[in-house]
Structures are given as C-alpha cells and as structure tokens.
N, C-alpha and C positions, 0 to 999 in steps of 0.2 A: 875197851869200848871204841866205837867208831868215832872218827874225827869229823867235825862239821864246820864249814866256813860260811860266812854270810857276806852278801854284797847288797848295798842299798843304793837305789837311784831315787832322786827326787828330794822331797821336802823334809823339814825337821820332824814332822809327824811320822814319816816313814822310819826315820832313824830311831825314834822312841819306840815304835812297834817292833822293829828288828831286834833291838836290845832286849825287850821283854820276851820275845820268842826265843832268843838265844839263851836267856836264863832258864826257860822251861826245858830246853835241851840239856843244859848242865845239871838241872835237878834230876833228870832221867838217867844221868851217868854218861852222857855224850861228852866228848872233849872238844871244846871250842878252839879253833885254830885259825891261822891266817889263810887267805885265799890261795896263796902260792905254795902252801905247805902240804901239797898232795892229799887233800881231805877225801874222806869217803862219801861225803854228802855236801852238796852246794845248795844253799837257800838264797834265791835272788829275789829281793823285794823291789818291785817295779813302780815306775811312775808313768803316767800317760798324758801329761799336760801338753806336751808338744810331740810332733812327729819324731823329733830327735830322740826322745826318751824311748820310743819303741825300737829304734835302730840300736840304741845303746844296749837294750836288753839282749838283742840278738848277738851283739858283739861279746857281751859278758858270757853268754852261753858257749860261744865258740872258744873263748879263752879258758873257761872251766874244763871243757872237753880236752883241750890241748894239755892242760896241767894234769888232769886225772881222767884218762879215757874211760875208765870203768866206774866212775863215781855216779852217785844218784843226784840228779838235778831237779829241783822243785822251784817253780815260779809262783810267787804270790804278789799281792799289791794291786794297784789300780788297773794296770794293763791286763793283769790276769782276770779281773772281774769283767772288764769291757770286751776283751777279745780272747776268750779261752780256747776257741777252736783254732784261731790263727796261731796262738802260742803252741798248742798241742802238735802243730805241724812243723814246728822248728826242729830240725835234726838235733838230737841229743837231749831233748826235754823229756823227763820221766813223769812229772806230775804238775798239774796246774790247780791252784786253790784260790777260790774267790774270796770276797770280803767276809762272808759269813763263816768260812772254813779255815782261814789262815791261822787263827789262834788255836785251832785243834789239830794242826798238822802233825805234831809229834804223835798224837793218839791215832790219827787217821792213817799215818804212813809208818808207824813204828816197825822197826826192822829194816826198812829202807832197802828192800830187795827190788832191783830194777825189773819193771814189768815188760812184757813183750810189746804192749801198746800203751801209749801215754794215758795215765790215769787223770781224769778231770773231776774235781769237786767244785761245783759252781752253782749256787742257788741264785734265783732272781733277786735283783737288788732290793725289792720290796720286802724280802724275807730278812734283810739285815737290820735288826732292831736292837741288838744287845750292845752295850758299851763295854769295851775291854780296857781296863786300866793299863796304861803303858808309860814307861819312862826310860830314857836312855842313860847308860853309864859309860859314855865314850871316853871320858877322862876323869881326873880327880877334882876338877874345879867347878864344872857346871853340868846340869842335866836338863833335858827337855822333858817336861811333864805334860802329857795329854790330858786336857780337861774337857774337851768337846770333840765330836766327830760328826761327819756328814754335813749336808747343807740343804736348806729349803729354798734357796734363791734360784733364780732361773736366768742367769746371765747367758746371753746368746752365744758366747764363745766357749763355754766351760762344760767339761764332761764330768767334773767331780761329783755332782749329785748322782750321776749314773754309776759312778765307780764306788762311792762310799755310802750312798743312801741318805735317808732323812737326818736332819739335825737331831742330835741326842747328846746327853752329857752324863758325866759322873756326878755324884752328890758331893756337896761341900764336906760332909763328914768323911767320906772316903778319900777325898783329895787331901784333906788335912792329915789324915792318918798316913797317906803315902808320903806327904811332905816331911812328916816326922821321921818316917822310915829312911828317907833320903838323907835327912839331917844326921842320922846315925852313921852314915858312910863318910862323913867329913866333907861332903860337897858344900861349897860356899854359895852357889848361885843356882836358882831354879828358873828356867824359861818356860812360861806357860804357853802351850801350843794347842792348836786345833785347826779344823778346816775353816770354821767361822767362829773364832774364839769368843767374840763379843755376844754371840747368840747363846752362850752358856745358860743352862737352866732348864732346858727341855728334857723331860723324862716321861717316856711312854706317851709322847705327843702333847703333854701338858707342861706349862711353864711352872716349875716348882720353886726355882731360886733365880737369883740375878747375878750377873758378873760382878757388879759392885759389892754384893754381899760376900762373894767368894774372896775378892782381894782384901776386903776388910778383915776377914778371919785369918787369911794367910799372913797378913802383916803382923800377927801376934805369934807366929810359929817361931819358937826358939831354935837356934842352931843353924838357921839359914840367914846369911848376911844380906843377900840380895834376891829380889824377884824381878823378872823382866817379862814384859808382855811381848810375845813374838810378833803378832800382827793382829790388827783389829780394824774392821770396816768403819769408815768415817761416820756413817749413819748410826752406828752402835757405840761410838766413842762419845758418850754424853758428857756434858760439862761436869756432872758430879764425879765421874771417873777421873777426869783430868784434875779436878780440884783435890780429890783424895790422894792421887799419886804425888801431887805437889807438896803435900804435907805428911806423907807416910814415912814410916821408919825404914822400910825395907824395899819398897818399890822404887826402881830407878827412873830417872828422867829420860827415857828412851821410848819412842813410839814409832812403830812401823805401820803406816796407814796406806792401804792400796788406793790409788787414784784411777789408774788405767787410761784416762784421757783428760786433758784440760779443756776439751770442747764439749759443751752441753749437747750439741747435736750427736756426737759420737757416744757420749754417755747414755743417751736415750736409745740409740741403736743397740748398745750393749745390754740394755735393761738393768743398768746400775740403779741403786736406790737412793741416789743423791745427785745434786748438780754441783758445779764447781764452786758456787757461792757458799754452800755448806762446808766444803772442804777448806776453803779459805778461813771460814769462821773457826773451824777446829784448830788449824795451825795458829791463828792469832790468839786463841784462848790459851794454848799450850805455852806460847812464847811470852804471853803477858804474865803468866805465873811462874814459868821456868825458862828464863832467857837463855840458859845454857843447855836446854834440852836438845837431844838429837832426834831428828825426824827423818825417817826413811820412807821412800815412796816407791810403789810398784806402778809401772806404766807399760802399756802395750802400744806398739807402733805397727802401722800397716793394716789396721782393721778395715774390712770392706767398707767402702764409702768415705774413707778418710782422705779427703783431698789435700793438696799441698797446704792450702790455707788453714785447714783444720789442724794439720800437724804443727804449723807455725803457731797456731793459737795455743796448743799444748806446750810447745817449747817456750814461748814467751810467758805463759802462766807459771811454769816451773821455774823459769829464770828469775821471776820477780818474787817468788815465795821464799821465805827464810827456812828452807829445808836443808838437809845435811848430806844426803846421798840418794841415788836412784837404783832400783833394780829394773832393768830394761828387758822387756820380752818382745821378740819379734812375732807378730801374729802368725799362727799356724792353723790351717784348716783341720778341724776334727770332725770325724763322722758323728752323725746323730746330734749335731748342734744346729741351731737356727742360722748362725752366722755362715756356716759352710755353704749355704745356698743363696746367700745375699749377693746382689749385683755389685758392680764397680769394684772388682777385685784389684788390689794393688800389686803391681809387678814386684817380684822378689828383690830385684836390684834396688828398687825404691824403698822397700821395707828395710833392707840392709843399710842404706844410706841414712835413713832416719834413725835407725838404731845407733849407728856410729856417732851421729850428732848428739844424741842424748847421753851416750857413754862419755863423751868429752865434757858435756855439761855436768854430769855426775862428778867427774874428777874435779872440776872447778868448784862445785858446791862443797865437796868434802874438804878441799884445801882451804876454802874460805871459812868453813866451820872450825877447822883446826886452828887457823890463824886467830879467830875471834877468842879462842880459849887459851892462847899462849900467855904465860905469866900467871895463870890461875892455878889454884890447888884443887886436886881431886884425889879420890881413892882408887887404887888400881888393884885388880885381882890378877895375879900372875899365873900364867898357864905353863903346862909342860910342853912348850913349843919352842924348840931350840933350832937356830939357823945361824951358821957361821959364828958360833960363839956368843950369839945374842939370844935373849928370850923376850917374850912378848906378854902383854896383858891388856886388859880393857878398863878404862875408867867407867864410872857409873853411867856417864852419858856417851858411852860407846866409842871413845877415841882409843885407837890402838897405839900402844907405846912400846918403846925399846928399852932394854936394860941389859947390861953385861950378865951372862949366865951365872946364876948362883942357885944350886939345888935347894938351898934353904928358903928361897923365895917362892918355890912352886906351891900353889894353892894358898898363898898368903896375901893379905890385903895391906897395902902400904899407902900412906899419905904422901903425895908427890906434887911437885910443881912442873907444869909443862913448859919447856924451855925453847924448843925449836923444832921445825918440821924436818924430818929425815926422809931418806929415800924409801920407796916402797909403800907410800901411804901410811907412814907411822910418825910418831912424835917422840923426840928425846925428852928426858925427864931428869930431875934431881929430887932426891928424897928430902922431905921437909925436916924430919928428925930421925935420929938413930940411923944415919946413912950406912947402907951396905954397898954403895956403888963406888966407893973410893978405890 
C-alpha cells in the first residue's frame, strides 16, 4: 500500500486532528511513515494565526516536493479554509480541503492519483456544523483530546471563527467513552483542548452541558492519572471550576489563561470579554486555593493603537502578577479582521522590541516560579524525551525536570523532591522513595 506522511503546523488542536486523520489512513491500509522517508502522499495540516504560518506552509510544500517529486500533496487546516484559491496556486499542491471536508479526505481522494489541476473541496464556513472527535497519540505518556471546536467570539485580531466556524462540542458521554479508550492504551495524561475550551457544551446552537459538568465526570475515569486543561478564557474560568480543580483527584494545578493585553484600553479595542481587573481576580483565586499552581499567559504585543505607555501598562501588570510563564505573540495583520484596518499601526521594529522584553520577563517569571518550589515534593510523569543521556518529565504543576535516562522510567509517575535549577529551563530532582537515580 502507499506510504503517507503528515506534517502539522500550529496548535495542539491541529495535532489532535492530524493524529485522528492518520489513524483513518491506517485503517484503510495505508502505511504511515516519516516525512523524510519518501512517502507517496503528504498531508499538511496548516495554521493561519500569523503571516508566518502561511509562509511555513509554502516552505513545507517545497520540502515535500524535494523529498518525493511525484508524491501527492494535500493541504488541510485553517489556512486551507481561509485561502483555498491562494493555496491551489502554490506549485506542487494537488488538493486543498476545507474545514468541512478534511475528515473525509481519505474517502474524497482515495487512490491519490495526481490530478492535472489542483482539486479544491471547500465549503462556506457556515456549512461547518459537525463535531469530529479527535485525539493525538504522539507519544506514550499524554494525549491531546479535543472537546470543543469553533468560536462565537469576535476578537478584532482573530481569523479562527472564519477558519473553524461556530462554537460546537462533543457530548460528555462521547468524551468519557473516548477517555476510557485512551486509558486502554496506557496513556497516563489527557490534555483537554479546543478553540474556546471553556465554551464547551454547545450542540446544534444550544447549550446542552457545561464545562464544569464535563470535568467532574472525567475526574472519575479510571486508568488516567492526570487531566490538564490546555487553555481557558478568563471570563469562562469561573470560581466553581477553580474550586473543583483545587480538590479534584485527577485535574492538575495548571491553568493557561489568555490575557492578550494588560491595558483595558487595548482589551476594548481587541473586543475581549473581560478587563484586567477580572483577570487579576482569577489569578488571585487560583493562588489562594493552590499556591503552587502554574499559571501560563498568552499576550499580544504591537496591536494597533498600543502606545508605549499601553505596553508598559501590560509589562508592569504582568510583572506584578504571580504568574509562571508567558506565550508572547507579535501582532500580525490578518485579512478580513477589523484590526487590519485600524489606525496607529505599530512599526515592526517596535513590535519586535516589545516581544523581546516580554520574553525576558517570561524567563524571569519561570525561574522565580521554579525557585518557589525548590525543596518541595511533587509527582513527575516521565516522557520518552532523551537528550545527552538525560530524560525529562513534568510535575503536576508543569515544572520540567531532569533525570538520568532509564528506560524503565518512561511513562511512569514518581514522587520526587525538587533540588536545584539546571540549565535549559529545567529542575534537578531526587526521588523520595525507591530511588532509581543512584
């Protein structure tokens, strides 16, 4: 049978979908292989959050053609939904499939005979209404499980609603069944993911269930040691969710909460659904119940109208909050967004300088968080991640640790004490009992 290789750009949600599509190919008898192993078919799952993602797609297509000049190349994902014509004109692309069609690509393209002209399957985004269950199987330790897709928000910088459609969710019953299926593969941790995860519960335009209901039921699933919430909007991270996580059996004390700006003026221009005061309240609530909790933050720099004093307001706000790390995004103009036509455009060199400052702040925050936890005991899930004779793992509160490589540790959870900060943003450890590190 033909060999097929996959390449994924973008978010954890894309990885979960690529993995699910790959399993469909294998069920049909195709052989999944590495990108560089001269495959007969390339499937490239794209992102379009930034202009860079579009350029990366073009580069991956060129690399695929260099590896297998006669292979079939299909493009799926957000970029494919937003700009199918543009992608169809990229030399070497054989097929483009939008959001409604990507999960049917095996059926739509079965045989994968290269056409004389690029084939495009792309419905209008309003036609995208089905929820497709997806989860990744990238390694033996954790999986990303999609519980929600699409978004009904109208942030002025974002193309995701245009690329993924309206908010929609799986049912709790189906998610539990999938979690039990994952537990049977010996995976120890599930990361819940979605476009707007906290908006879970919408089915056919009606709210049937709540995110709190979902995590309460998942907390009872046997065979999964940990559940982690990948990202959740501050206005949807209600106190009852925080309180439940603080006392749950399996949900870990790690929250990733998008902020985007610490300036209320800029938050309003972005059409975010909260102000900085609410964000502060969420962080304070978490830390009051879980002082050791890890809190990650998304922030955008260089948004139109963000004057230097607005940026400093964001910087100082983040500096004073007890957060653990930042994901910094340099604002990028995207077609068909309100922000793209806003006045007071920030020069790129200024955007880059602001990004540099926040990356330095992120390093400081991460180190301070690690230092706060030295001498304390945690549970570490060890990964199949080997570098220079060392392996790594993560504590429940997302501290990355070092250990001497031992194959028996892979996918095992061990109780350890954090002893010192190492190079490369990791922490040294010693096992509390039954030491295997001697």
